[in-house]
C-alpha positions, 0 to 999 in steps of 0.5 A, spaced: 821 704 612 814 703 612 807 705 614 801 700 616 794 700 616 794 701 624 798 708 623 793 710 618 787 708 623 791 712 628 792 718 624 784 718 622 783 718 630 788 724 631 784 728 625 777 727 627 774 733 627 780 737 624 779 735 616 774 734 611 771 727 609 771 730 602 766 727 597 766 722 591 763 724 584 761 718 579 763 720 573 758 719 566 763 713 564 763 710 571 769 712 573 769 715 581 772 722 582 775 723 589 774 730 590 780 731 595 781 738 592 775 741 596 780 739 603 782 745 607 787 749 604 786 746 597 789 739 598 790 732 601 796 735 604 792 738 610 791 731 612 798 729 613 801 736 615 796 736 621 797 729 623 805 730 623 804 736 627 799 733 632 804 726 632 810 731 634 806 732 641 809 739 645 812 744 639 818 748 640 816 756 641 819 757 634 813 753 631 814 749 625 818 750 618 816 747 612 818 747 605 814 746 599 812 748 592 806 750 594 801 745 597 805 743 603 806 750 605 799 751 605 797 745 609 802 747 614 800 754 614 793 752 615 794 747 620 799 752 624 793 757 624 788 752 627 793 750 632 795 756 634 803 756 632 807 759 628 809 757 621 815 759 617 814 756 609 820 756 604 818 756 597 821 756 590 821 763 586 817 759 581 811 758 586 805 760 583 803 767 585 796 764 587 799 760 592 804 765 595 799 770 596 794 764 600 800 763 604 800 770 607 793 770 608 793 764 612 798 767 617 805 764 615 811 767 614 814 766 607 821 765 604 822 765 597 829 762 595 831 758 589 828 755 583 826 748 585 823 745 591 830 742 593 833 749 594 827 751 598 828 744 602 835 745 604 834 752 606 828 750 610 832 745 614 838 750 615 832 755 618 829 749 623 836 747 625 838 755 627 831 756 630 829 749 633 823 749 630 819 743 628 821 741 621 815 738 617 817 734 611 812 735 605 812 728 603 817 723 606 815 723 614 811 717 616 806 721 620 805 725 614 804 719 610 799 716 615 795 722 615 795 722 607 792 715 607 786 717 611 783 719 604 783 711 603 779 710 609 774 715 606 774 711 599 772 704 603 766 708 606 764 712 601 764 707 595 761 700 599 760 697 592 767 697 591 773 699 587 779 696 583 784 701 582 786 708 584 790 713 580 794 717 584 798 723 581 805 723 584 810 728 586 815 726 592 810 720 593 807 722 600 800 721 597 801 714 594 805 711 600 799 713 604 794 710 599 798 704 599 798 703 606 790 704 607 788 700 601 793 694 602 794 689 597 787 688 595 786 694 590 791 696 585 794 703 586 797 706 579 802 712 580 801 717 575 807 722 573 809 727 568 814 725 563 818 731 565 818 730 573 818 722 574 821 721 580 818 715 582 818 712 575 825 713 575 827 710 581 823 704 580 827 703 574 833 704 577 832 700 583 833 706 588 831 713 589 835 718 584 835 725 582 831 727 576 830 733 572 824 737 573 820 741 569 813 742 565 806 745 567 805 741 573 812 742 576 809 746 582 806 741 585 809 734 582 816 737 582 820 733 587 827 732 584 827 725 588 822 721 590 821 720 598 824 713 601 818 711 604 814 712 597 820 708 594 819 702 599 812 702 599 811 702 591 815 696 589 812 693 584 806 697 582 804 700 576 807 706 574 805 711 568 807 717 565 803 723 561 806 729 557 804 736 558 799 736 553 795 730 556 795 734 563 793 740 560 787 737 556 785 733 562 785 739 566 780 743 561 776 736 561 775 736 568 772 743 568 768 743 561 765 736 563 764 737 571 766 744 573 771 741 577 777 746 577 784 743 579 791 744 578 795 741 573 798 736 578 792 734 580 789 733 572 795 728 571 792 723 574 786 723 570 790 724 564 792 717 565 785 715 563 784 721 557 791 720 554 790 712 554 797 711 558 792 707 563 787 703 559 782 699 564 780 692 563 773 691 561 769 692 568 774 695 572 772 700 577 777 706 577 777 711 582 781 718 580 784 722 586 783 729 585 788 731 590 789 739 589 785 745 587 791 751 588 791 754 581 789 760 578 782 759 574 783 764 569 785 760 564 779 755 565 774 761 563 
């Protein structure tokens, strides 16, 4: 299963006027940051979730059901509110309180179940089957991936001088698959994962998606136990690097201290690839870091 640039362009047309074309920032060392954490509902997933719902056409009376570690649920709740449909979101008991509270504020009915995303996912599937609601996958859906890929089109417009490499934090793979679809083979796309939640890295090593243990500071947003089939197929042959928890914490702190950018730990993983040396750009290599989500408690940044 693959998603094409034509699918991304169709998503961009569908999303016109519904999403923010989030800005880019040139860092002191020449690295570009894509500030997608300023997107509606606080993450890139709003692009994909809107596209997934709109592409489905007429919705059932029961509305939509989603499973999430937090961000996909927030995106589903926001999109449903804007479209005037009911949203029911299943999240694990370990979901950050800040995300759960925000889901309620957006009008979603929240159900907490299990300790991992995978358990919330199974419960959400069962609920959708019972009610007839549209199940909106958090990452392994072609429309979700195509919507996410629209930020790649943003980058092409926003950095006309060009760039070589994009560093992307990976959980289930819906973002990196979208970026790959948008940018194609003309740009290097690097997958960055926590060493304690390495679904894509492990799949690439094994030659197929496999279940992995999930833990660590970024598990709430990068905690997919198994990478999506779309991402696995589209990511064949790309660079994949791992970063540890301390590198993620340090990168998140640096983004705040140096740039006053408050992001979640999963988002900081992409920057941690640079700050930890897990990815070392060649001389003159033009690098973009996707800062993909900001649904975090900023208290520990003060």
